[in-house]
C-alpha positions as CSV (number, residue, x, y, z in Angstrom):
1,M,219.3,-18.9,-100.0
2,Q,218.2,-17.2,-103.3
3,I,219.4,-13.8,-102.0
4,M,222.9,-15.2,-101.2
5,T,223.0,-16.8,-104.7
6,E,222.2,-13.4,-106.2
7,I,224.8,-11.6,-104.0
8,N,227.5,-14.2,-105.0
9,H,226.6,-13.7,-108.7
10,W,226.8,-9.9,-108.3
11,I,230.2,-10.1,-106.6
12,N,231.4,-12.5,-109.3
13,Q,230.3,-10.1,-112.0
14,L,232.2,-7.3,-110.3
15,L,235.4,-9.3,-109.9
16,N,235.7,-12.1,-112.3
17,K,233.6,-11.4,-115.4
18,K,235.7,-11.4,-118.6
19,I,235.8,-7.9,-120.2
20,N,237.7,-6.6,-123.2
21,I,240.9,-5.0,-122.2
22,A,240.1,-1.8,-124.2
23,P,239.0,0.3,-121.2
24,L,242.3,-0.3,-119.5
25,V,244.3,0.5,-122.7
26,L,242.4,3.7,-123.3
27,F,242.8,4.7,-119.7
28,R,246.6,4.2,-119.9
29,I,246.8,6.4,-122.9
30,I,244.6,9.1,-121.3
31,F,246.5,9.0,-118.0
32,G,249.9,9.2,-119.8
33,V,248.9,12.1,-122.0
34,M,247.3,14.0,-119.1
35,M,250.3,13.5,-116.8
36,F,252.7,14.5,-119.6
37,A,250.8,17.8,-120.2
38,S,250.5,18.5,-116.5
39,T,254.2,17.9,-115.9
40,L,255.3,20.0,-118.8
41,R,252.9,22.8,-117.7
42,F,254.5,22.6,-114.2
43,I,258.0,23.0,-115.7
44,L,257.1,25.8,-118.2
45,K,255.3,27.9,-115.5
46,G,258.5,27.9,-113.5
47,W,257.0,26.1,-110.5
48,V,259.9,23.7,-110.2
49,K,262.2,26.6,-109.3
50,E,259.6,28.5,-107.3
51,F,258.4,25.6,-105.2
52,Y,261.4,23.3,-104.9
53,I,264.6,25.3,-105.5
54,D,264.1,28.8,-104.3
55,P,262.7,28.2,-100.8
56,N,265.1,28.1,-97.9
57,Y,262.8,25.9,-95.8
58,Y,260.3,23.1,-96.6
59,F,257.3,22.1,-94.6
60,T,257.7,18.3,-94.6
61,Y,255.0,15.9,-93.6
62,Y,255.3,14.3,-90.1
63,G,257.3,11.2,-90.4
64,F,258.8,12.2,-93.8
65,D,261.3,14.8,-92.7
66,W,263.9,12.8,-94.6
67,V,262.3,13.8,-97.9
68,T,264.2,16.8,-99.1
69,P,264.6,18.3,-102.6
70,F,267.6,17.7,-104.8
71,K,269.8,20.7,-105.8
72,E,268.6,22.7,-108.9
73,N,270.0,20.4,-111.6
74,G,268.7,17.3,-109.7
75,M,265.2,18.7,-109.5
76,Y,265.1,19.4,-113.2
77,I,266.5,15.9,-114.0
78,L,263.7,14.5,-111.7
79,F,261.0,16.3,-113.7
80,G,262.7,15.2,-116.9
81,L,262.4,11.6,-115.7
82,L,258.7,12.2,-114.9
83,L,258.1,13.5,-118.5
84,C,259.9,10.4,-119.9
85,C,257.8,8.1,-117.7
86,T,254.6,9.7,-118.9
87,L,255.6,9.1,-122.5
88,F,256.5,5.5,-121.8
89,I,253.2,5.0,-120.0
90,T,251.3,6.4,-122.9
91,F,252.9,4.1,-125.4
92,G,253.1,1.2,-123.1
93,L,256.9,0.8,-123.2
94,F,258.5,-0.8,-120.1
95,Y,255.1,-0.1,-118.5
96,R,255.6,-1.7,-115.1
97,I,258.9,0.0,-114.6
98,S,257.6,3.3,-115.9
99,I,254.5,3.5,-113.8
100,S,256.3,2.4,-110.7
101,I,259.0,5.1,-111.2
102,Y,256.4,7.6,-111.9
103,F,254.5,6.8,-108.7
104,L,257.6,7.0,-106.6
105,L,258.9,10.3,-108.2
106,F,255.5,12.0,-108.2
107,T,254.8,11.1,-104.6
108,Y,258.3,12.1,-103.6
109,V,257.8,15.6,-105.1
110,E,254.5,15.9,-103.2
111,L,256.1,14.9,-99.9
112,I,258.7,17.7,-100.1
113,D,256.4,20.5,-99.0
114,K,252.8,20.3,-97.8
115,T,252.4,24.0,-98.6
116,Y,251.4,22.9,-102.1
117,Y,249.1,20.0,-101.1
118,L,246.2,19.6,-103.5
119,N,243.5,17.0,-103.6
120,H,244.1,16.1,-107.2
121,Y,247.8,15.5,-106.5
122,Y,246.8,13.1,-103.8
123,F,244.4,11.5,-106.3
124,I,247.2,11.0,-108.9
125,S,249.5,9.4,-106.3
126,L,246.7,6.9,-105.3
127,L,245.8,6.2,-108.9
128,S,249.3,5.7,-110.1
129,F,249.9,3.3,-107.3
130,I,246.8,1.2,-108.4
131,L,248.0,1.2,-112.0
132,I,251.2,-0.5,-111.0
133,F,249.3,-3.7,-110.5
134,L,247.0,-3.6,-113.5
135,P,247.7,-5.0,-117.0
136,L,247.2,-1.7,-118.9
137,H,250.1,-2.6,-121.2
138,R,248.9,-6.0,-122.4
139,N,247.4,-4.7,-125.6
140,F,248.0,-1.8,-128.0
141,S,251.4,-1.1,-126.5
142,L,255.0,-1.3,-127.4
143,D,255.5,-3.9,-124.7
144,A,253.1,-6.2,-126.5
145,F,254.4,-5.3,-130.0
146,I,258.0,-6.1,-129.2
147,G,257.2,-9.1,-127.0
148,I,258.1,-7.8,-123.5
149,C,254.7,-9.1,-122.4
150,K,252.0,-11.4,-123.9
151,K,249.3,-9.6,-125.7
152,T,245.9,-10.1,-124.0
153,S,242.4,-9.5,-125.3
154,H,240.4,-9.8,-122.1
155,V,240.8,-9.1,-118.4
156,K,238.8,-9.8,-115.3
157,S,236.3,-7.1,-114.4
158,W,238.0,-6.2,-111.1
159,T,241.0,-4.7,-113.0
160,I,238.6,-2.0,-114.4
161,N,236.3,-1.7,-111.4
162,V,239.1,-0.9,-109.0
163,I,239.7,2.3,-111.0
164,K,236.0,3.1,-111.0
165,L,236.0,2.5,-107.2
166,Q,238.9,5.0,-106.7
167,I,237.1,7.6,-108.7
168,G,233.9,6.9,-106.9
169,I,235.6,7.4,-103.5
170,V,236.8,10.8,-104.6
171,Y,233.4,12.0,-105.6
172,F,231.4,10.4,-102.8
173,F,233.6,11.6,-100.0
174,A,233.7,15.1,-101.5
175,G,229.9,15.0,-101.2
176,I,230.0,13.8,-97.6
177,A,232.4,16.6,-96.8
178,K,229.8,19.1,-98.1
179,L,227.2,17.9,-95.6
180,N,228.1,20.6,-93.1
181,Y,226.3,23.6,-91.8
182,E,228.5,26.2,-93.4
183,W,228.2,24.7,-96.9
184,L,224.4,23.9,-96.9
185,F,222.9,26.6,-94.7
186,E,225.3,29.5,-95.0
187,A,226.4,28.7,-98.6
188,Q,230.0,29.3,-97.4
189,P,232.4,29.9,-99.0
190,L,230.6,30.2,-102.3
191,I,228.5,33.2,-101.1
192,N,231.7,35.2,-100.8
193,W,233.5,33.8,-103.8
194,L,230.7,34.2,-106.4
195,K,230.4,37.9,-105.7
196,H,233.8,38.4,-107.3
197,L,232.6,36.8,-110.5
198,S,230.1,39.4,-111.7
199,D,231.9,39.7,-115.0
200,F,231.4,36.0,-115.8
201,P,229.8,35.5,-119.3
202,L,226.0,35.6,-119.5
203,I,225.2,34.7,-115.8
204,G,227.7,37.0,-114.0
205,Q,225.0,39.2,-112.5
206,L,223.3,36.1,-111.0
207,F,226.4,35.5,-108.9
208,M,225.6,38.7,-107.0
209,E,222.5,37.1,-105.6
210,D,222.7,34.9,-102.4
211,Y,220.3,32.4,-103.8
212,T,222.7,31.5,-106.5
213,A,225.3,30.5,-104.0
214,Y,222.8,28.3,-102.1
215,L,221.7,26.7,-105.4
216,F,225.3,25.9,-106.3
217,S,226.1,24.6,-102.8
218,W,223.2,22.2,-102.7
219,A,223.7,21.2,-106.3
220,G,227.4,20.5,-105.7
221,A,226.7,18.3,-102.7
222,L,224.0,16.3,-104.6
223,F,226.3,16.0,-107.7
224,D,229.2,14.6,-105.7
225,L,227.0,12.2,-103.7
226,S,225.2,10.8,-106.6
227,I,227.4,11.0,-109.7
228,F,229.2,7.7,-109.1
229,F,225.9,5.8,-108.9
230,I,224.7,7.5,-112.0
231,L,227.8,6.7,-113.9
232,I,227.6,3.0,-113.1
233,N,224.0,2.8,-114.4
234,N,223.9,1.9,-118.1
235,R,220.8,3.9,-118.9
236,L,221.8,7.0,-117.0
237,R,225.6,7.1,-117.8
238,I,225.4,9.4,-120.8
239,Y,223.4,11.9,-118.7
240,G,225.8,11.5,-115.8
241,Y,228.9,12.1,-118.0
242,T,227.2,15.2,-119.4
243,L,226.8,16.5,-115.9
244,V,230.5,15.7,-115.2
245,V,231.6,17.7,-118.2
246,I,229.3,20.7,-117.4
247,F,230.2,20.6,-113.7
248,H,234.0,20.5,-114.2
249,L,234.0,23.0,-117.1
250,M,232.0,25.5,-114.9
251,T,234.3,25.1,-111.9
252,S,237.5,25.4,-114.1
253,M,236.1,28.7,-115.6
254,M,235.1,30.1,-112.2
255,F,238.0,29.1,-110.0
256,P,241.8,28.7,-110.4
257,I,241.9,24.9,-109.7
258,G,244.5,23.8,-112.2
259,V,244.1,20.6,-114.1
260,F,241.8,18.8,-111.7
261,P,238.6,19.4,-113.8
262,L,240.4,17.9,-116.9
263,V,241.6,15.0,-114.9
264,M,238.1,14.1,-113.7
265,I,236.5,14.6,-117.1
266,C,239.0,12.3,-118.8
267,S,239.2,9.7,-116.0
268,T,235.4,9.2,-115.8
269,L,235.5,7.8,-119.4
270,I,236.4,4.5,-117.8
271,F,232.7,4.1,-116.8
272,F,231.6,3.8,-120.4
273,S,230.9,0.3,-121.9
274,E,233.7,-1.9,-123.2
275,S,232.2,-1.5,-126.7
276,F,232.7,2.3,-126.5
277,H,236.4,1.7,-125.7
278,V,236.8,-1.0,-128.3
279,K,235.7,1.4,-131.0
280,I,238.2,4.1,-129.9
281,I,241.1,1.6,-129.7
282,S,240.1,0.2,-133.1
283,F,240.1,3.7,-134.6
284,L,243.5,4.4,-133.0
285,S,244.9,1.2,-134.3
286,K,244.1,2.2,-137.9
287,I,246.3,5.3,-137.6
288,S,249.1,3.8,-135.6
289,L,251.4,0.9,-135.2
290,K,249.6,-2.5,-134.9
291,S,250.8,-5.4,-132.8
292,N,253.0,-8.0,-134.4
293,K,250.5,-10.7,-134.0
294,D,246.8,-11.2,-133.1
295,T,245.6,-12.9,-130.0
296,N,243.3,-15.9,-129.8
297,D,241.1,-14.5,-127.1
298,L,243.8,-14.7,-124.5
299,S,242.8,-13.6,-121.0
300,Y,245.0,-12.0,-118.4
301,S,245.2,-13.9,-115.1
302,L,247.3,-14.1,-112.0
303,N,248.7,-17.1,-110.1
304,N,247.3,-17.9,-106.7
305,S,250.1,-16.3,-104.7
306,S,249.7,-13.0,-106.7
307,K,246.0,-13.1,-106.3
308,S,246.3,-13.4,-102.5
309,F,248.8,-10.5,-102.4
310,I,246.7,-8.2,-104.6
311,K,243.6,-9.0,-102.7
312,V,245.1,-8.2,-99.3
313,L,246.9,-5.1,-100.8
314,F,243.8,-3.6,-102.3
315,I,241.5,-4.4,-99.4
316,S,243.9,-2.6,-97.0
317,F,244.4,0.2,-99.5
318,F,240.7,1.0,-99.7
319,I,240.0,0.5,-96.0
320,M,242.6,3.1,-95.3
321,Q,240.9,5.5,-97.7
322,L,237.5,4.9,-96.0
323,F,239.0,5.7,-92.6
324,L,241.1,8.8,-93.4
325,P,238.2,11.2,-94.2
326,F,236.6,10.5,-90.8
327,R,239.7,10.8,-88.6
328,Y,238.7,14.4,-87.9
329,L,236.2,12.9,-85.5
330,L,239.0,12.0,-83.2
331,Y,239.8,15.6,-82.6
332,P,237.8,18.1,-80.5
333,G,236.8,21.5,-81.9
334,K,235.6,22.9,-85.2
335,L,237.2,21.1,-88.1
336,F,237.4,24.2,-90.4
337,W,239.1,26.1,-87.5
338,T,241.7,23.5,-86.3
339,E,242.1,21.7,-89.7
340,Q,243.1,18.6,-87.7
341,G,242.3,15.7,-90.0
342,Y,241.5,18.0,-92.9
343,R,244.0,16.9,-95.5
344,F,243.6,13.6,-97.5
345,S,239.8,13.8,-97.0
346,W,238.6,15.1,-100.3
347,R,237.5,18.4,-98.8
348,V,237.5,20.4,-102.1
349,M,237.0,24.1,-102.0
350,L,235.1,24.1,-98.7
351,I,237.0,26.7,-96.7
352,E,237.9,30.4,-96.9
353,K,240.5,31.1,-94.2
354,V,243.2,33.7,-93.9
355,G,245.6,34.4,-91.1
356,Y,248.3,36.8,-89.9
357,A,251.1,35.3,-87.8
358,Q,253.8,36.9,-85.7
359,F,256.4,34.8,-84.1
360,Y,258.7,35.8,-81.2
361,I,262.0,34.3,-80.1
362,H,262.7,34.7,-76.4
363,E,266.0,35.1,-74.7
364,S,266.6,32.9,-71.7
365,E,267.5,35.3,-68.9
366,K,264.8,38.0,-68.7
367,D,262.4,36.5,-71.2
368,R,262.7,39.5,-73.5
369,K,261.5,38.7,-77.0
370,K,262.4,39.5,-80.6
371,L,259.9,39.7,-83.5
372,I,260.7,37.2,-86.3
373,E,260.4,38.5,-89.9
374,N,258.7,35.5,-91.5
375,H,259.7,36.6,-95.0
376,D,263.4,36.1,-94.1
377,Y,262.7,32.4,-93.9
378,L,259.6,31.6,-95.9
379,T,258.2,32.3,-99.4
380,P,254.9,34.3,-99.6
381,Q,252.9,31.2,-100.3
382,Q,254.5,29.3,-97.5
383,E,253.8,32.1,-95.1
384,K,250.2,32.4,-96.3
385,M,249.5,28.6,-95.8
386,M,251.4,28.4,-92.5
387,A,249.4,31.2,-90.8
388,T,246.3,29.1,-90.7
389,Q,247.5,25.5,-90.4
390,P,248.5,24.3,-86.9
391,D,251.0,21.6,-87.9
392,M,252.8,24.1,-90.1
393,I,252.7,26.7,-87.3
394,L,254.3,24.3,-84.9
395,Q,256.9,23.1,-87.5
396,Y,257.9,26.6,-88.2
397,A,258.2,27.5,-84.5
398,H,260.6,24.5,-84.1
399,H,262.6,25.7,-87.1
400,I,262.9,29.2,-85.6
401,S,264.0,27.7,-82.3
402,K,266.6,25.6,-84.1
403,I,268.0,28.7,-86.0
404,Y,268.5,30.7,-82.8
405,K,269.8,27.8,-80.7
406,D,272.9,29.0,-78.7
407,S,273.0,32.2,-80.7
408,I,274.0,35.6,-79.3
409,L,272.4,38.9,-80.3
410,T,274.4,42.0,-79.9
411,L,272.3,45.1,-79.1
412,S,273.1,48.7,-80.3
413,N,274.4,49.5,-76.8
414,G,276.9,46.7,-76.9
415,K,275.0,44.3,-74.6
416,E,274.6,40.7,-75.6
417,I,271.5,38.5,-75.4
418,T,271.9,34.8,-75.3
419,F,269.0,32.5,-76.5
420,G,270.2,29.3,-75.0
421,P,270.1,25.6,-76.2
422,N,266.3,25.5,-76.7
423,P,265.0,29.0,-77.3
424,K,261.4,29.7,-76.4
425,V,259.1,30.6,-79.3
426,T,255.6,32.1,-79.0
427,A,253.2,33.2,-81.6
428,D,250.4,35.8,-81.9
429,I,248.2,34.6,-84.7
430,K,244.9,36.0,-85.9
431,V,242.7,34.0,-88.3
432,A,239.5,34.9,-90.1
433,L,237.2,32.0,-91.1
434,F,234.7,32.6,-93.9
435,N,235.4,36.3,-93.7
436,K,233.7,36.6,-90.3
437,G,236.4,38.6,-88.6
438,S,239.7,37.8,-87.1
439,R,240.0,35.8,-83.9
440,S,243.0,34.7,-81.9
441,F,244.1,31.3,-83.1
442,T,246.9,30.3,-80.7
443,D,247.6,30.7,-77.0
444,E,250.3,33.4,-76.9
445,K,251.7,32.2,-73.6
446,V,252.5,28.7,-74.9
447,N,256.1,27.9,-75.7
448,L,255.7,26.2,-79.1
449,S,259.3,25.0,-79.2
450,E,258.4,22.6,-76.4
451,Q,255.3,21.2,-78.1
452,K,255.8,17.9,-79.8
453,R,254.8,17.4,-83.4
454,G,252.5,14.5,-84.2
455,F,248.9,13.5,-84.6
456,L,247.7,14.3,-81.1
457,H,245.3,17.1,-80.5
458,K,247.1,20.5,-80.3
459,K,245.8,22.0,-77.1
460,W,247.4,25.4,-77.8
461,I,244.8,26.1,-80.5
462,L,242.2,28.4,-79.0
463,P,238.6,27.3,-79.5
464,Y,236.5,28.9,-82.2
465,E,233.7,31.0,-80.6
466,N,230.8,32.6,-82.4
């Protein structure tokens, strides 16, 4: 009986304890600033044009083939809207509308082409979805200043803990993903990558030694598995955050992984105490616009119907995230080879895989074949990613078949070759995993144009054999 009472008390503390709203306010500001800088960086580097305007073809996600890019002006307008949304989020102006539009537009961009899938883009989509339902604008915001919403001094603890849980899932499942033979007992892929960093300041020569790769592999797994639990411990938090900063600064200096380290360093500030956040907000309030009136310890609360909706929504949301990383167990074969169930599983920098793909279109009468020049249809990055990922291979084969549907090719001798209504497409693909030599990846005899897209196991992937 006493145990149940203690459990109920613990759950009540996690969900219903009154906490100062400052952690949410600071998180809103940090999130808005980071997303503004990231979006601006994306535009200035020319990636809008390179990724979403120049390509002739886009590798859409299964079930989202209707997501296509706008024309050139439309894409720049879209990214302009993203910039505006990040500023509105930062200052808390029309917050609910701004964060909702940001989530929709950001996720829309990520769904256009899975060539550019990154774990931290997925994280931002998940996080921005969560933030739609939290009262980050109820204090130190233009919404509160001009009276769009009531200014609030306190919130229930679940509104802060749900953000902590999302960050914890990222770290913990990244750690679980590292519990594999290649990472722990072969130090792959670090043992290959570190040898290219011999000019790294001070410790570059250590990267040439195999034991350094093993040390980093085991330390990385332990860090990811434990850091969430360290950060939620009041006594250990400062040490945990120091590890977060060191870990992510090191990875950002060693590998080209974009803004992900900065996102995690800034996001984990949410784990600090409310007094820490109150001091920062108090400092910011002294150098910026104050609210038009003070609050009398007003607390943010939801009505019963909203509580029920939010409860069901978040339970479903997090259950989905707990399932997705383990869906690879539904598929036979070696995960790193087939990559079935690989995305959306927080598998960060676990694989070194390169491939070379040749596709052939077959004419219908004598089954003669013509080599497809991939660069005629794909960008270099698309071709690189496609050559190792089965769903992209199949999608591209369908695209080739569609291009040549009912087409006629005239040979130099004047003869004509007809490809028919559903041209056969085969592929000769060689893939090297962890730099261990190329192996045949696909069955060359299979007509890929007849294989259905979807989530079922792709039997035309050849097994990985040592």
